[in-house]
Residue, then its C-alpha position, 0 to 999 in steps of 0.5 A: m563484498l558478499l557474493l551469492g552465486q547459484g553454484g555456491q553453498e550459501r543460498s539463503i538467510s534464515l530467520h532461525d538465526h536472525n542475527s545473520s546478515w550479509q556485510s559489505p567488504s568494509g562492514e559498513f553496511a549489512f543486508g539481512f533481517k531486523q526485528i521491529g518491536k514485537d511485530g515481526f521482522l524486516l528485510a533491510i539494509w542498515f549502517n552496520k558500524i553505528p550503534e543504532r544500526t540505522i535502516v536505509w532500505s527495506a523490502n517488506g515494510n507493509n508486510l513484516v514476516p515472522q520467525g522462520s522466514q527466509v530470503e533466498l536465491t533459488s536454483d532457477g535464478q529467482f531472488m525472493l523473501k518467503d515467510a515461515t509457511g513458504k508464501e512469497i512476500w517480496y520478489a526482486g527478479t528472475g535470471v539472477a546469478y549473483a547478489a552483492m552488498l556494496d560499500t555504497g549501501n547498494f544491494v545488487l542482483a546480477n546475471q551470469d554476464s555480471s549485468t545488473l538486473w536489480q538494485s536497491f538504489d533504484q527502489p528506494t524506500d525513505t532514504i537516499l545515500p551518497t552516490q545515489t540518484l533519483n530519476l523522473n517519477s522516482n519517490l521516497y515514501a516516509r514510514y507511517t510512524a517511527t517504528n512502523y515501516t508501512r508506507g506513510r503520509f508523505l512522499f518526496a517525488l521528482q515528478s514527470d514534469g521535472n518539479l521536485v516536491l514534498s507532498t502528502t499522500h492520498s489515504p488510503e491510496q498512499y501511492r498517489a500524491n496530494k497537493a505539494y507543501w514544498s517544491t523547487q518549482t522547476t517544471d519542464i527542466g528538472f531531470q535527476v536528483i543527485f546525492n554526491q560524494s561531497g554531501f550535496i543533494y541537488l536537482a540537475s537538468r538534463n545537461g547536468s547543470v544544478l537547478n536547486t540545492t535541496l540539502s547540503s552538508p559539505v563533508s566527505i564520505q571518507d570521514f562521515y556517514q551520510r543519509a537523507t531521510l524523509e521521516y514520518d513527520g513529513v520533513l526531509r532531513h540530511y544527517v551526518y555521523p563521524k566514522s571515527t568518533s574518537s577523533s571528534a573529541g566528544k564534539w559529536p554525540m552517539a547519534w546522527s547530527t541533522s545538518t539541513f532539512v526541508p521544509p523549515n517549518i512543517c507546521s505552517s507549510i501544510e495548508q491544504e483544504l483537505g486533510g488534518g494538516a501536519c498533526g491530524f484533525n483536532s490537533l495543534c502543531r508547534l515547532e521545537g527546533d526542526r521537530p513538530i510537536c503535536q498536542c491535543p487541546n483541553g477536552y481532547n485526547s490522542i486517538d492513538p498514543n503511539d501515533a501523534l499524527r493521527g489527531c485527537k478526539q473529544n473526551f466530552v459529549p458535544q453541546s446539545c442543539d436543543q434550544a430549550s436547554p442550550e447547556t451553555d453553563l456546562f462549557d468553557f473555552q481554552e484560550m491559546q495565544n498565537t494559534n490558528f487553524r487554516s481551514g474549516d471556517y463556516d462563519h466570520f464577523t467584522e468589527v466585533t470584540e473578543k467577548w462578543c466572539r466568545q459568547n457567539c460561539l458558546d451560544d452556537c452548538f455547532c461552534a467548536v473553535a472561535i478564532f479572534h483577530p483584532t476586531i475580526g472573528f471566525k467560527k469553525r466546526l468539527p473536525f478542525s484542521n491545520g492547527r498550529i501555534y507559532p510566534g508572530n501570529d496575532a490570532k487567539a484560539l478559543i477552543k470549546y470543551g466540557k467543563d467537567n465529567s458532568t457532560f457524560w451523564r446527559g441523556g440518562g446514560a449514567i443513570t441507566k448504568k447505575k440502575h443496572n448496577s443496582t439491579l445486579i446488586l439486588v439480584v446477587s443479594l437475593l441469591m446470597s440470602s438463599s443458600g438452598v438456591l445456590n446449592i442447586l444453581l452452582p453445580l448446574i452453572t458449572y456443568l453448562v460452562v464446562s460443557r460449552v468450553y469443551s464444545r468450543k475446543a472440540k470445534v477448534l481441534q477438528p477443522r474441516p479437511v482440505l484437498s489432498g496436496m492443497n492447502l485449501k479449506d473445505f467450507t460448509y455452505e452454512e459457514l459461507k452463508k453466515a460469512t456473507n450475511e446471506f450473500k448480501e453484498e455483491l461485488g460482481r456478476g458474470a455469465s455463470a457466477t456471482v461474487f460476494k464480499g464476506v468476513l471469516a469469523s474463524d480467521t480474525g475477521r478476514c475479508v474474502a471474496v466468495k464466488s458462487l457458481d450458478a447451479k443451473v449452468r452445466e459447465n460449472d462443474l467443469e469450471f469449478k474443478a478447473e479453477v480448484s485444480a489450476i490455482g489450488r497448488t499455486n503461490h505467487r504474489n501476482l496471483v489471487q490466492l484461493l483460500g478454500f471452496c464449498n462442494e456441498g449438494e448443488h453448491r459450488i463455491l470458491v473462496y478467494e482473498f479479498m482485493s480492496n482496490g477492485s479490478l484493473a478495468s475499473f482502475l484503467f477506465g475510470e474518470s481519472m487516469p492512473n499515473w504512468y508509474q503505477r501502470r508500468q508496475i501493474a504491467l510488470g506484475i501481470a507479466r511476472g504472474l503469467l511467467y509463473l503460470h507458464e514456466e515456474c509451476s509444477s504443472q504448466i497453466v494456460h489461463c485462457d482469459i487474460k483481460p482487465q476484468n480478471i486482473l485485481l488490485d490489492d491494498y497496494f495496487t499490486a496486480r493479481i491475476s484471478d478467475f481461472g475458470l477457463a484455465k487449462l493444465l498442460r502436462l510437463d511433456q505437453t506443449r501443444s493442445m487442441t481444445a474448444i474456443r475459450g476466452t473473451r472477444g478482443y483478447v482471444a488469439p487467432e489460433w483459437f479460430r483456426s483449429l490450431p494447437i493451443t499453447v501458452r502463446v495464447d496468453v501472450y497474445s491476450y497480454g499484448i492487447l491488455l498491455l496496449e490498454i494499460i499504456f493508453c487507458r483505452k478499451h480495445f474496442e471503442a464505439v465511434a461515429d454514433n456507434e456505427d463503427e468501432m475503433i480497434l486499439a491494436d490497429w490504431a496503435y500499430d498504424c500510429y507506431t509505424q507512422k511515428k505518430l504515437h503522440r496522437l494516442f495520448e494527447n491528454d497524458d502529459e506523463e507519457i508525452n514526457d516519457i515518449n521513449e519509454m512508452e514507445k518501448y512498451v508499445m513495441i513489446a505489445i506489438w510483438c505479443i500480438q503477432e498473428d503467428p504464435s511462433l513469432r510471439p515472445t515468451m512471457k519470460k522474455v516479455t518480463l525481461m524486456l519490461e525490466g530493461t534487462v533485454e533490449v526490445s528489437a524494432 
């Protein structure tokens, strides 16, 4: 077992030597970097004694890192992955003293008391191993394709109601489950998924009784390697591999053997009204063994040859709806026996013949597919979905396609192209026939081309400067005006600033948020300097990154990375309630961001305005603290400061109004109010009794907590009702944070440890 201690000599794995790894005592598992094609490197755990080095866990599937990256345990006990520029990509915990790669395939982080702070078994990706368990609200996420480790289209989840399901995910919100296509139907009694040492994977109740044996292969882990993986095609498969291949006398191939899998037929299991089915839109799924094979019908090509599940697209021009020229002679049908599409019908007929059904679809410009059962016909329009081919189905699919490439020439497209080509040939011929003209034009053209190339190089080689000590770009106003299409798309507006969406042409089309401060507000010069100073030197996964600024004339503009999922306020207080797991992860992310600002920056920062509107969510719903316009920098020797009131009503700590010294504990107070909002998905102030009064969430939560009536606060949230103990712990943490006396509030470090479960929450 490799132990990595704070006092030891080895503290990191660097990608300068990407063959380095940490092995378990037996060498059966290893932790380190694996190269994924030419796309980059994955921090992963893999079977180390099997030729193919099968990966069972990964940290950064959504964000591969380049050569020069490293994973390290810092001197202050943080365990993280950084890319070649030093940017934090993945973070596992704080207070870490030791790391260990165990023979079970579990990678563990522990503190000085050898108590586990974090382990990979609690954060699975697409695979579970023997001795590993999945608890309520735990998920496995399939990777996107066989070689793309981004979270994919399917998940295996033990839901809060005790039901174990396989489900498609909402795209692009891939953390949310869609309708299940397989389940144990064990509502209210399922408690834990257990992978035991005998090769059985089963669902257990709270008393330990077996409710459902999901997968089983009765072989010993002493003789066989085992894993259960939710693969990119949506099938959960149980694999075994002999540890001693020589003793198998050739009975086992040098590859994993699939013992059991669910569902038995993925092609027919997914029958959802929304989505493209197992193989995507306009595609057909057929089963070979337990593997789905996706294919495109005649007239259709795969959207992405490297991703069969993306579906298919037409390679012909659709039929015209012009009644004067129906073009029925340009189209035909591919007949496919035992084939059907489970949804998308827009018309059907009874007591008809196949010939009649075929002609009716041919005469209908909207009809893409006709399905014919004996005496019954259905018509479907594009895109058609849930296509599958399977024996025993008496349906015949008639899929319309263009007979030949002649359909491409309709509408004059090809004629125009030919005309352009003819014109070009004529011009070139005339020029070639006049050598005198060429003698004049060629040098002139050469001069213009060379001048333009050198001009572009000069622009590339002379970037605008950045602020000293900060990796920030100094944008011109014209650059940002162009990037925002003259400040056209507004994302949000405040009292003294407006935020616009922009696209940086100089950064391969990267989306950004451009915050323009109102020139008429005098305080904006101070706010601009405060925001640049506060966040310019920070780098943390839970802070929105400042990319650059513009300080030109009267223009004060800040350029941030774009957060695709908007603010936490919209997320919490929208029409649908986010799930409890997501909210807990967001609460923990905000706490880690504040811990970084308070204790881990070179200059201590008090944010002063923590509220849902200032927490943004990235592509993966990771919480990112933003808007540092009111932030206050504290020197290392300065822990208390007198200053004017800053912040937003409801989130402002009492000491602001009492002329007391301001410390980092004002952020702790604001975080406590925000945590209550995250727990209950309620605003801190809510109007009641026809707007004559207001319900104050903190007071109500405190009263309900002391009276043991917390269930009144989440009557419509089944997840929290089923997880009352965990929810109560979060309420206790929030109450500690909003103590009137700042000295009684915990530090953000202690808050983070309580949320992680490392430190008990005192009553």
